C-alpha positions, -999 to +999 in steps of 0.1 A: +604-548-112+626-567-136+613-548-166+624-515-151+656-526-135+668-545-166+669-511-184+699-502-162+720-528-181+730-500-204+748-484-175+770-515-173+780-508-209+758-532-230+748-514-261+710-512-264+707-532-232+683-506-219+659-517-247+667-554-247+661-559-210+625-547-209+618-564-243+629-598-229+607-593-199+578-583-221+582-613-244+587-639-217+564-627-189+543-599-204+514-622-215+513-642-182+502-612-161+485-579-172+504-561-144+538-573-156+528-566-192+518-531-184+551-523-166+571-540-193+554-520-220+558-488-201+595-495-196+601-506-232+582-475-246+603-452-224+636-468-234+627-467-271+617-430-267+650-422-249+669-439-276+652-418-303+657-386-283+694-395-278+700-401-315+683-368-324+703-349-297+735-364-311+727-354-346+719-319-334+751-317-314+772-328-343+754-304-367+760-275-343+796-285-338+802-285-375+785-251-378+756-263-398+730-249-374+747-219-357+778-201-367+808-210-345+838-191-334+868-212-325+889-181-317+886-161-285+878-129-305+846-116-292+840-095-324+834-127-344+797-136-342+789-171-331+794-194-302+826-207-287+829-245-295+842-254-260+812-236-244+788-256-266+804-289-258+803-281-221+766-272-224+759-305-243+778-325-217+759-309-188+726-314-206+735-351-213+744-357-177+712-342-165+692-363-189+710-395-179+705-388-141+668-380-147+664-412-167+679-433-139+655-415-114+625-423-136+636-460-138+639-461-100+605-446-096+590-471-120+607-499-101+593-487-068+558-484-083+560-519-095+572-532-062+543-515-045+518-529-070+509-495-086+509-484-122+536-461-134+537-438-164+571-425-176+573-389-185+583-380-221+575-416-232+560-422-266+535-451-265+547-474-292+532-505-276+498-502-261 
């Protein structure tokens, strides 16, 4: 359970705490128990994957904002092709909020699975550690 719950440290504002928490659990307790190791690896893989996805999404958001990917229209003139910058930022903010809430939900589901003694596989996780 600690491997999953320690990922929530990032919510408290610790940079990369969502990766460090499961990593510490994996390094300290992961070799003592196969069950603990399995959950720590699952949590760590998911948190690393989420970090990569967030970095890529941020790069895309900045590129779109600067007009490198799609043409933007900062004026209200509808005859100018492109997207309104404010609408794009609102869309990015809503997508980010949904992603964060879904991630917290997956962490809670992993914690519940660990407390019940069952295995848990995070969706969208790349398996870096096997």
